[in-house]
N, C-alpha and C positions, 0 to 999 in steps of 0.2 A: 871285234875290237874296232875302234874308229879308223885305224890305218890299214886294216886288212885288205889284202888282194885276194879276190875270190874268183876261182875258175869254175864256171858252170858248163858242164858237158851235156848238151841236150837242152838248150833254152826253150825250144818249141815256140809257143806263142808269147812267152815272156812273163807268165804269171809268177813263177818263182823268182825270176830276175827282178821283177818289181818289188817283191818282198825283201830280197837281199839289199836292193838300193835303199828302200825305206829304212831298213835297219841301220845301214851304214850312215845315212844322213841323220838319223835320230841320235846315234852315238856321237857323231861329229857335233851336232847341236848341243848335246849335253856337255861335251868336253869344252866347247867354246864358252859356255856359261860359267865354267869353273876356272877359266884362264883369264889373264889380263888382256888378252888379245883374241881376236876372232879369226885371223888369217892363219888357220892351221891346216895341215894336210888332211885330205879326205881319202877314204878307201877307194879301191878300184875293182871293177868287175870285167872279166873277160868271158864272153859268152860264145859257145860253139854250137853250131847245128849243121846238119848235112843238107838242109833245104833252104834255098834262097827265099822262098815264100815265108818260111818260119822266121827267118832272120828279120824280114821286113815287118812281120806281125809283132815280133818281140820289140823291135825298135819303136813301133807306134805305141805299144802298151806301156813301155818304160817311159817314153816321152810324156804320156798322159800322167804318169805317176809323178814325174818331175814337175809338171805343170800344176798338179794339185798341191804339191808341197812347197812350191815357190811362193814366198810372201807377196801380197798384192803390191806393196811398196816397190819391190824389186821389179815386178812386171810393169809398173808404171814408168820406171826409169828405162827399161829395155824389154820390149815384148818378146825378144828372142832369148831371154835369160835361161829358160828351161832347156831349150835346145842346146845352148852353149854348155851348160853344166852337164847335160847328158853326154855330149861328145867328149868332154874332158874326163868324165868318170868311167865311161863304158866303151869297150871295144867289142864289136861283133865280127865273127869270122865264120865263113862257110867252109867247114873242114870236117873230115872224118879222121879221127885220131888213129883208127885201126888201119886205114888205107894209106894215110900220110902221117906217120908218127913223128918224123923229124919236123915237118911243117907245122904240125899241131903244137909241138914243144916250142918252136920258135914263136908262134903266136902267144902261147901261154906265158912265156917269160918276158915278152916284149922285144921289139926289133929295133929299138932306137939305139942311142949311145950306151956304152957299157954301164954307165952310171944309172941309166934308167931301167936296165934289165933286172928283173927280180922274179923269183919263183913264187907261186901262189901260197898264201897262208892257209887257205881253206879250198877244198875241191868238192864240188857237188856233182855226183854222177847220176844224172836223171835222163837216161836214154829210154825211158818207158818203164813204169813200175811193174808192168806185166811182160817185160822183155824176157826172152828165153835165157836160161842160165848161162849158156856158153858166151853170149854176147856181153853179159854183165861181167863175167869173170875175166874175159879178155880185156875189157876196158879197165878193170881194177889192176890187172897186170901191167897195162901200159902206164898207168899212173905211178905204180910202185917202181917200175924200171926207169921211167923217164925222170923222176924227181928223187932218185936214190941219194944224190949228193946234197939235195936241199929239200928234204921231205916236208910236206905241209903239216901244219899243226893238227888239222882235222880233215878226214875224208868222210863224206856223207854219201851213202849209196841208197838209192830208192829202188827196192827190188823185192817183189813177192817171192821170186824163186829162191833167193838167198834165205829168206825167213823160213820157207818151207823146208829147205835142206837142213837148217839148224834145228828145226822142230822135230826132226827125226831122232834126235838124241834125247835120252831121258832128262826130264826137267825136274831134277831132284836136288839141285845144288843152289837154290835161290838164296840160302842163308850163308853160303860159302863165299869168302873173299880171298882165300889163298889161290894162287894161280900156278901151282906146280904139283907134281905128284899124281896127275890124272892124265890118262891117254886120250880120252874122248873129249870133244869140245863141249862146253856148256857156258851159259851166261851166268856169271856170279852176281851176287847182290849189288855190287858196285858197277855193274854193266860191262865189265871186262869179259871178253870171250876167252876162256881157258884154251890154250893151244890154238888160238885163232889163226895164226899164220900157217901152221901145219894143216889145219882144216881147209884153209883157202887153197893151199898148194895141192891138196888131194882133189879139190873140186876142179882146179885147173887141169890136172893130169887126166881125170876121168872125162872131162868135157872134150879134151883134145883127142882122146882115144875112142870116143863114142862112135858107134856105127862104123868101125874099121876105117877111121880117118875121114868119114863124111861128117861135116859140121852139123850138129843138131842133137839128136837124142840117142841114148844108149839103146842097145837091142833088147827090146821087151815089148809087150803088147801095148798098142796105143791106148791112152787113157780115155775115159768118157767124161763129158762135161755136161752140167745141167743146162748150159747155154753155150753156143759156139764162141761168144765173146769172152767167156771165162778162160778159154785157151790162151796161152802166152803168145805174145807177138813174136813171130819168126819171120826173118827176112829171106827173100828169094835168093837161091844160089846163082840166078842169072846176073844180078847186078849188085846184090848185097844191100839194096836200099828199099826195094818194093816189098811190102808185106805179103805173105802168102795168105790167101783168103781163108778165113776160119769157117765162114758159113759154107763155102764150097766143100770144105773138108769134113765138117762135123754135123751139119744140118741134114736131116734125113731127106729133105726135098731140095738140097743144094742151095746155091746162091741165087736169090730171086733177081739179082741184077744181070745175071748172065754175061754176055759179051760186053755189056756196058760197065761192068765192074772194073775199077782201076787196079785191083789187086791181082796177084798171080794165081791163076787157075791151073797151071801146068804141073806144079810140083806138090808132092805130099807134104803136109804140115808136120808129119811125124818123122819121116826118114829122109825127106828132101829129095827123093827120087821122082822122076817124071812118070806120068802115065797112070796114076791112080790117086785116090784120096785116102785120108787117114782112116776113115771108117772101114776101108777094105785093105788096109796095109798089112802085109805079112812079114815085114822086117822084124 
């Protein structure tokens, strides 16, 4: 919607941020053409990422999007039009919502006068489509708990792990639109997940209890992958930010970058313990 405030958790290099901005500006332009005036409110975007370098790349990418969408007549009047519009519409914040939940919430609702504070209408959780399940579930929990009093209209989650979990249940309800009387979750014909919140809470409980309190995977044999990069992204327990090297853990000949690799070679990708790799993990 033209006036939506969108929170993007994990803006990375700004590709999705640029798409959100383009959509909001398009909706604003369409609305302006149907009104007697053109000075109408515009949507807002609040973009989170944990890396300063990603924030700068996102800022550059979105600024180029504004530049492409700015009419030539406006550029002729003021060559800084795109930059001014970008600053007015988008806020970037280097923050980890799981490590600093109160700070992240403050950024998300705005830190100006009370009249300017508002909760997001839409939230996009994009912390890596191949991110491990536990990280995704914890981020959804932060969103649900933080915005309980003013829930967003839509929450979009990009996650292969969630899709895989849901696919474990029989897909025999596609023509069903009723959302009661069933214990197991399923996606009905209208897209609603039956018992979706119960399903999510079970994922939250199982992920928190996995490996006797060690964040990561449940106790079972490590999976095999056709290629190391197919393994989900898992962050190192050392700092919660550096990815554990998947080639070091799953490639038969290890990581070819050796000591030059910027990723964690100390911890197992499967159980998160130090001293061995996933291929030889006995947890």
